[in-house]
Structure formats: structure tokens, C-alpha cells
All heavy atoms as a GROMACS GRO file, in nm:
protein
  364
    1MET      N    1   3.745  -5.580   6.737
    1MET     CA    2   3.701  -5.442   6.730
    1MET      C    3   3.591  -5.409   6.827
    1MET      O    4   3.585  -5.308   6.889
    1MET     CB    5   3.664  -5.415   6.585
    1MET     CG    6   3.626  -5.276   6.556
    1MET     SD    7   3.764  -5.167   6.568
    1MET     CE    8   3.692  -5.019   6.516
    2VAL      N    9   3.495  -5.504   6.831
    2VAL     CA   10   3.385  -5.491   6.921
    2VAL      C   11   3.435  -5.482   7.074
    2VAL      O   12   3.384  -5.408   7.156
    2VAL     CB   13   3.283  -5.603   6.905
    2VAL    CG1   14   3.181  -5.599   7.010
    2VAL    CG2   15   3.226  -5.596   6.769
    3MET      N   16   3.536  -5.567   7.110
    3MET     CA   17   3.581  -5.574   7.233
    3MET      C   18   3.651  -5.437   7.272
    3MET      O   19   3.637  -5.393   7.386
    3MET     CB   20   3.682  -5.687   7.256
    3MET     CG   21   3.620  -5.835   7.236
    3MET     SD   22   3.498  -5.852   7.360
    3MET     CE   23   3.598  -5.879   7.503
    4LEU      N   24   3.714  -5.380   7.171
    4LEU     CA   25   3.788  -5.253   7.190
    4LEU      C   26   3.678  -5.145   7.228
    4LEU      O   27   3.693  -5.062   7.323
    4LEU     CB   28   3.867  -5.214   7.072
    4LEU     CG   29   3.927  -5.078   7.083
    4LEU    CD1   30   4.036  -5.066   7.198
    4LEU    CD2   31   3.987  -5.046   6.941
    5VAL      N   32   3.578  -5.140   7.152
    5VAL     CA   33   3.466  -5.046   7.174
    5VAL      C   34   3.399  -5.058   7.308
    5VAL      O   35   3.377  -4.967   7.390
    5VAL     CB   36   3.362  -5.054   7.058
    5VAL    CG1   37   3.238  -4.968   7.093
    5VAL    CG2   38   3.418  -5.002   6.932
    6LEU      N   39   3.382  -5.197   7.346
    6LEU     CA   40   3.312  -5.212   7.480
    6LEU      C   41   3.416  -5.176   7.585
    6LEU      O   42   3.362  -5.113   7.696
    6LEU     CB   43   3.281  -5.367   7.487
    6LEU     CG   44   3.166  -5.419   7.415
    6LEU    CD1   45   3.145  -5.570   7.417
    6LEU    CD2   46   3.039  -5.343   7.454
    7GLY      N   47   3.538  -5.202   7.577
    7GLY     CA   48   3.637  -5.165   7.669
    7GLY      C   49   3.646  -5.015   7.690
    7GLY      O   50   3.649  -4.955   7.795
    8LEU      N   51   3.641  -4.947   7.576
    8LEU     CA   52   3.642  -4.797   7.582
    8LEU      C   53   3.522  -4.746   7.653
    8LEU      O   54   3.522  -4.640   7.729
    8LEU     CB   55   3.662  -4.739   7.443
    8LEU     CG   56   3.797  -4.760   7.384
    8LEU    CD1   57   3.793  -4.702   7.241
    8LEU    CD2   58   3.909  -4.681   7.462
    9LEU      N   59   3.409  -4.804   7.625
    9LEU     CA   60   3.275  -4.757   7.687
    9LEU      C   61   3.285  -4.781   7.845
    9LEU      O   62   3.233  -4.701   7.917
    9LEU     CB   63   3.160  -4.831   7.628
    9LEU     CG   64   3.111  -4.794   7.488
    9LEU    CD1   65   3.009  -4.878   7.430
    9LEU    CD2   66   3.069  -4.641   7.494
   10ILE      N   67   3.334  -4.895   7.877
   10ILE     CA   68   3.351  -4.922   8.020
   10ILE      C   69   3.440  -4.827   8.092
   10ILE      O   70   3.416  -4.770   8.193
   10ILE     CB   71   3.399  -5.074   8.051
   10ILE    CG1   72   3.290  -5.168   8.008
   10ILE    CG2   73   3.439  -5.092   8.186
   10ILE    CD1   74   3.336  -5.313   7.994
   11VAL      N   75   3.558  -4.797   8.023
   11VAL     CA   76   3.651  -4.702   8.080
   11VAL      C   77   3.586  -4.560   8.093
   11VAL      O   78   3.596  -4.497   8.193
   11VAL     CB   79   3.777  -4.692   8.000
   11VAL    CG1   80   3.863  -4.577   8.045
   11VAL    CG2   81   3.855  -4.829   8.021
   12ALA      N   82   3.520  -4.524   7.985
   12ALA     CA   83   3.442  -4.391   7.988
   12ALA      C   84   3.340  -4.386   8.095
   12ALA      O   85   3.324  -4.286   8.162
   12ALA     CB   86   3.381  -4.367   7.846
   13GLY      N   87   3.263  -4.491   8.110
   13GLY     CA   88   3.166  -4.499   8.215
   13GLY      C   89   3.221  -4.486   8.357
   13GLY      O   90   3.177  -4.417   8.444
   14LEU      N   91   3.341  -4.557   8.381
   14LEU     CA   92   3.401  -4.547   8.511
   14LEU      C   93   3.455  -4.404   8.536
   14LEU      O   94   3.452  -4.356   8.650
   14LEU     CB   95   3.523  -4.651   8.518
   14LEU     CG   96   3.474  -4.795   8.524
   14LEU    CD1   97   3.592  -4.886   8.515
   14LEU    CD2   98   3.397  -4.819   8.645
   15ALA      N   99   3.508  -4.350   8.434
   15ALA     CA  100   3.564  -4.207   8.444
   15ALA      C  101   3.444  -4.110   8.480
   15ALA      O  102   3.448  -4.021   8.563
   15ALA     CB  103   3.633  -4.164   8.318
   16ALA      N  104   3.334  -4.134   8.414
   16ALA     CA  105   3.204  -4.053   8.445
   16ALA      C  106   3.165  -4.060   8.579
   16ALA      O  107   3.127  -3.973   8.650
   16ALA     CB  108   3.101  -4.087   8.347
   17LEU      N  109   3.157  -4.185   8.632
   17LEU     CA  110   3.122  -4.212   8.771
   17LEU      C  111   3.216  -4.150   8.861
   17LEU      O  112   3.176  -4.094   8.974
   17LEU     CB  113   3.116  -4.369   8.787
   17LEU     CG  114   2.992  -4.435   8.735
   17LEU    CD1  115   3.008  -4.588   8.759
   17LEU    CD2  116   2.868  -4.383   8.791
   18ALA      N  117   3.341  -4.152   8.835
   18ALA     CA  118   3.443  -4.089   8.928
   18ALA      C  119   3.422  -3.935   8.936
   18ALA      O  120   3.424  -3.878   9.040
   18ALA     CB  121   3.588  -4.123   8.878
   19LEU      N  122   3.397  -3.875   8.815
   19LEU     CA  123   3.373  -3.734   8.814
   19LEU      C  124   3.238  -3.695   8.888
   19LEU      O  125   3.230  -3.601   8.964
   19LEU     CB  126   3.363  -3.683   8.670
   19LEU     CG  127   3.497  -3.684   8.598
   19LEU    CD1  128   3.472  -3.647   8.449
   19LEU    CD2  129   3.591  -3.587   8.664
   20LEU      N  130   3.135  -3.781   8.864
   20LEU     CA  131   3.016  -3.755   8.933
   20LEU      C  132   3.028  -3.764   9.088
   20LEU      O  133   2.983  -3.686   9.164
   20LEU     CB  134   2.910  -3.862   8.894
   20LEU     CG  135   2.772  -3.851   8.953
   20LEU    CD1  136   2.707  -3.721   8.913
   20LEU    CD2  137   2.685  -3.962   8.913
   21GLY      N  138   3.109  -3.867   9.133
   21GLY     CA  139   3.136  -3.883   9.282
   21GLY      C  140   3.209  -3.766   9.337
   21GLY      O  141   3.173  -3.714   9.446
   22ARG      N  142   3.303  -3.704   9.263
   22ARG     CA  143   3.379  -3.591   9.310
   22ARG      C  144   3.291  -3.473   9.308
   22ARG      O  145   3.289  -3.394   9.410
   22ARG     CB  146   3.493  -3.554   9.216
   22ARG     CG  147   3.610  -3.648   9.231
   22ARG     CD  148   3.726  -3.605   9.149
   22ARG     NE  149   3.835  -3.694   9.154
   22ARG     CZ  150   3.953  -3.682   9.080
   22ARG    NH1  151   3.962  -3.581   9.003
   22ARG    NH2  152   4.046  -3.760   9.108
   23GLY      N  153   3.199  -3.454   9.223
   23GLY     CA  154   3.097  -3.343   9.219
   23GLY      C  155   3.010  -3.350   9.337
   23GLY      O  156   2.981  -3.248   9.404
   24LEU      N  157   2.961  -3.469   9.361
   24LEU     CA  158   2.868  -3.483   9.479
   24LEU      C  159   2.940  -3.464   9.610
   24LEU      O  160   2.888  -3.401   9.701
   24LEU     CB  161   2.811  -3.628   9.479
   24LEU     CG  162   2.707  -3.655   9.370
   24LEU    CD1  163   2.660  -3.798   9.368
   24LEU    CD2  164   2.583  -3.564   9.378
   25GLN      N  165   3.066  -3.505   9.624
   25GLN     CA  166   3.145  -3.489   9.744
   25GLN      C  167   3.162  -3.335   9.767
   25GLN      O  168   3.159  -3.293   9.883
   25GLN     CB  169   3.276  -3.556   9.730
   25GLN     CG  170   3.367  -3.541   9.855
   25GLN     CD  171   3.492  -3.621   9.842
   25GLN    OE1  172   3.521  -3.670   9.735
   25GLN    NE2  173   3.574  -3.635   9.949
   26ARG      N  174   3.195  -3.265   9.657
   26ARG     CA  175   3.212  -3.120   9.675
   26ARG      C  176   3.090  -3.051   9.719
   26ARG      O  177   3.087  -2.953   9.795
   26ARG     CB  178   3.260  -3.066   9.546
   26ARG     CG  179   3.402  -3.089   9.515
   26ARG     CD  180   3.454  -3.029   9.383
   26ARG     NE  181   3.580  -3.069   9.346
   26ARG     CZ  182   3.627  -3.063   9.221
   26ARG    NH1  183   3.558  -3.023   9.132
   26ARG    NH2  184   3.750  -3.106   9.200
   27GLN      N  185   2.972  -3.100   9.663
   27GLN     CA  186   2.844  -3.030   9.703
   27GLN      C  187   2.811  -3.053   9.846
   27GLN      O  188   2.756  -2.972   9.917
   27GLN     CB  189   2.731  -3.084   9.617
   27GLN     CG  190   2.733  -3.028   9.474
   27GLN     CD  191   2.618  -3.072   9.389
   27GLN    OE1  192   2.548  -3.176   9.425
   27GLN    NE2  193   2.598  -3.025   9.281
   28VAL      N  194   2.837  -3.180   9.899
   28VAL     CA  195   2.821  -3.218  10.036
   28VAL      C  196   2.905  -3.134  10.134
   28VAL      O  197   2.860  -3.078  10.229
   28VAL     CB  198   2.842  -3.368  10.051
   28VAL    CG1  199   2.839  -3.392  10.212
   28VAL    CG2  200   2.737  -3.446   9.995
   29GLU      N  201   3.030  -3.120  10.089
   29GLU     CA  202   3.126  -3.037  10.172
   29GLU      C  203   3.087  -2.890  10.168
   29GLU      O  204   3.088  -2.824  10.276
   29GLU     CB  205   3.270  -3.047  10.114
   29GLU     CG  206   3.335  -3.177  10.136
   29GLU     CD  207   3.469  -3.188  10.066
   29GLU    OE1  208   3.508  -3.095   9.992
   29GLU    OE2  209   3.525  -3.301  10.073
   30SER      N  210   3.034  -2.835  10.062
   30SER     CA  211   2.986  -2.701  10.058
   30SER      C  212   2.863  -2.682  10.153
   30SER      O  213   2.853  -2.584  10.226
   30SER     CB  214   2.953  -2.657   9.919
   30SER     OG  215   2.892  -2.533   9.908
   31LEU      N  216   2.776  -2.778  10.143
   31LEU     CA  217   2.648  -2.776  10.233
   31LEU      C  218   2.688  -2.778  10.371
   31LEU      O  219   2.632  -2.704  10.458
   31LEU     CB  220   2.559  -2.890  10.188
   31LEU     CG  221   2.427  -2.895  10.260
   31LEU    CD1  222   2.347  -2.761  10.237
   31LEU    CD2  223   2.347  -2.998  10.218
   32ARG      N  224   2.783  -2.859  10.411
   32ARG     CA  225   2.833  -2.873  10.550
   32ARG      C  226   2.894  -2.738  10.592
   32ARG      O  227   2.864  -2.702  10.706
   32ARG     CB  228   2.928  -2.980  10.574
   32ARG     CG  229   2.871  -3.124  10.561
   32ARG     CD  230   2.976  -3.230  10.583
   32ARG     NE  231   2.914  -3.363  10.579
   32ARG     CZ  232   2.991  -3.472  10.570
   32ARG    NH1  233   3.113  -3.471  10.558
   32ARG    NH2  234   2.914  -3.593  10.564
   33ALA      N  235   2.964  -2.671  10.506
   33ALA     CA  236   3.022  -2.545  10.541
   33ALA      C  237   2.921  -2.441  10.562
   33ALA      O  238   2.917  -2.362  10.659
   33ALA     CB  239   3.115  -2.506  10.435
   34GLU      N  240   2.816  -2.439  10.479
   34GLU     CA  241   2.706  -2.344  10.494
   34GLU      C  242   2.626  -2.371  10.620
   34GLU      O  243   2.597  -2.272  10.690
   34GLU     CB  244   2.609  -2.354  10.371
   34GLU     CG  245   2.664  -2.298  10.251
   34GLU     CD  246   2.572  -2.304  10.133
   34GLU    OE1  247   2.450  -2.304  10.158
   34GLU    OE2  248   2.609  -2.311  10.015
   35ILE      N  249   2.604  -2.494  10.662
   35ILE     CA  250   2.533  -2.522  10.783
   35ILE      C  251   2.622  -2.478  10.904
   35ILE      O  252   2.567  -2.425  10.998
   35ILE     CB  253   2.504  -2.672  10.791
   35ILE    CG1  254   2.399  -2.711  10.689
   35ILE    CG2  255   2.458  -2.719  10.924
   35ILE    CD1  256   2.365  -2.854  10.676
   36ALA      N  257   2.748  -2.511  10.896
   36ALA     CA  258   2.834  -2.465  11.004
   36ALA      C  259   2.835  -2.310  11.017
   36ALA      O  260   2.835  -2.261  11.130
   36ALA     CB  261   2.978  -2.518  10.979
   37ALA      N  262   2.843  -2.246  10.907
   37ALA     CA  263   2.841  -2.093  10.919
   37ALA      C  264   2.709  -2.055  10.975
   37ALA      O  265   2.700  -1.946  11.049
   37ALA     CB  266   2.868  -2.033  10.775
   38ALA      N  267   2.598  -2.112  10.934
   38ALA     CA  268   2.469  -2.073  10.985
   38ALA      C  269   2.460  -2.094  11.140
   38ALA      O  270   2.399  -2.014  11.200
   38ALA     CB  271   2.361  -2.143  10.918
   39ARG      N  272   2.520  -2.210  11.186
   39ARG     CA  273   2.514  -2.238  11.324
   39ARG      C  274   2.602  -2.136  11.406
   39ARG      O  275   2.556  -2.089  11.511
   39ARG     CB  276   2.568  -2.379  11.351
   39ARG     CG  277   2.474  -2.481  11.315
   39ARG     CD  278   2.528  -2.614  11.353
   39ARG     NE  279   2.419  -2.723  11.318
   39ARG     CZ  280   2.451  -2.845  11.303
   39ARG    NH1  281   2.573  -2.889  11.310
   39ARG    NH2  282   2.354  -2.928  11.276
   40ILE      N  283   2.715  -2.096  11.344
   40ILE     CA  284   2.799  -1.993  11.414
   40ILE      C  285   2.728  -1.864  11.418
   40ILE      O  286   2.736  -1.791  11.523
   40ILE     CB  287   2.931  -1.986  11.331
   40ILE    CG1  288   3.015  -2.107  11.350
   40ILE    CG2  289   3.011  -1.858  11.386
   40ILE    CD1  290   3.135  -2.114  11.263
   41SER      N  291   2.657  -1.822  11.316
   41SER     CA  292   2.589  -1.698  11.317
   41SER      C  293   2.462  -1.703  11.395
   41SER      O  294   2.394  -1.597  11.412
   41SER     CB  295   2.560  -1.649  11.178
   41SER     OG  296   2.465  -1.735  11.112
   42GLY      N  297   2.419  -1.815  11.442
   42GLY     CA  298   2.305  -1.830  11.526
   42GLY      C  299   2.176  -1.853  11.459
   42GLY      O  300   2.061  -1.840  11.513
   43VAL      N  301   2.173  -1.874  11.333
   43VAL     CA  302   2.058  -1.898  11.246
   43VAL      C  303   1.994  -2.035  11.284
   43VAL      O  304   1.875  -2.046  11.294
   43VAL     CB  305   2.091  -1.887  11.096
   43VAL    CG1  306   1.968  -1.931  11.014
   43VAL    CG2  307   2.140  -1.749  11.060
   44LEU      N  308   2.086  -2.146  11.290
   44LEU     CA  309   2.037  -2.272  11.329
   44LEU      C  310   2.070  -2.299  11.479
   44LEU      O  311   2.165  -2.260  11.528
   44LEU     CB  312   2.106  -2.370  11.239
   44LEU     CG  313   2.072  -2.374  11.087
   44LEU    CD1  314   2.160  -2.475  11.015
   44LEU    CD2  315   1.931  -2.399  11.073
   45ASP      N  316   1.980  -2.371  11.543
   45ASP     CA  317   1.997  -2.415  11.676
   45ASP      C  318   2.015  -2.565  11.676
   45ASP      O  319   1.925  -2.642  11.644
   45ASP     CB  320   1.875  -2.387  11.757
   45ASP     CG  321   1.855  -2.227  11.775
   45ASP    OD1  322   1.958  -2.164  11.776
   45ASP    OD2  323   1.735  -2.189  11.785
   46GLY      N  324   2.134  -2.608  11.712
   46GLY     CA  325   2.168  -2.753  11.726
   46GLY      C  326   2.151  -2.833  11.598
   46GLY      O  327   2.193  -2.783  11.492
   47ASP      N  328   2.089  -2.945  11.603
   47ASP     CA  329   2.070  -3.034  11.492
   47ASP      C  330   1.937  -3.028  11.436
   47ASP      O  331   1.887  -3.115  11.365
   47ASP     CB  332   2.102  -3.176  11.528
   47ASP     CG  333   2.252  -3.200  11.554
   47ASP    OD1  334   2.324  -3.129  11.496
   47ASP    OD2  335   2.285  -3.289  11.642
   48ASP      N  336   1.855  -2.918  11.463
   48ASP     CA  337   1.719  -2.908  11.410
   48ASP      C  338   1.728  -2.899  11.255
   48ASP      O  339   1.801  -2.814  11.198
   48ASP     CB  340   1.654  -2.782  11.469
   48ASP     CG  341   1.628  -2.793  11.611
   48ASP    OD1  342   1.628  -2.915  11.662
   48ASP    OD2  343   1.608  -2.693  11.680
   49PRO      N  344   1.641  -2.974  11.188
   49PRO     CA  345   1.647  -2.959  11.038
   49PRO      C  346   1.583  -2.838  10.997
   49PRO      O  347   1.498  -2.774  11.061
   49PRO     CB  348   1.556  -3.090  10.998
   49PRO     CG  349   1.479  -3.117  11.113
   49PRO     CD  350   1.551  -3.078  11.243
   50VAL      N  351   1.629  -2.780  10.879
   50VAL     CA  352   1.574  -2.660  10.825
   50VAL      C  353   1.451  -2.691  10.747
   50VAL      O  354   1.456  -2.781  10.663
   50VAL     CB  355   1.688  -2.592  10.738
   50VAL    CG1  356   1.632  -2.462  10.671
   50VAL    CG2  357   1.805  -2.561  10.822
   51PRO      N  358   1.341  -2.636  10.776
   51PRO     CA  359   1.218  -2.658  10.705
   51PRO      C  360   1.222  -2.612  10.557
   51PRO      O  361   1.298  -2.530  10.523
   51PRO     CB  362   1.105  -2.580  10.778
   51PRO     CG  363   1.173  -2.480  10.856
   51PRO     CD  364   1.318  -2.532  10.881
   0.00000   0.00000   0.00000
């Protein structure tokens, strides 16, 4: 019984990590799209960081 609970906790943890990774990937893609749009509109010049 204990092994079953531990196994379920491990599976739940792995699923949570997968969902977290997908969420972070979406945020990075969204940020890249915003930066690209800002460069196209002339707000950003080259690779200068935004203060």
C-alpha cells in the first residue's frame, strides 16, 4: 500500500513538472513574440536590453 502511494506521488510530481515546463515554454514564446513585434515597430534597437 505504501509503495502504491509513493508511486502515485511520483507520477503526480512528474505530471506537475511537465505542466510547469509547458507553461514556462509558452511564456518564453510569448515574450519572444512581443520582443519581435517591438523590434518591428522600432521600439527596440538590435539586442539592447530593455531597462
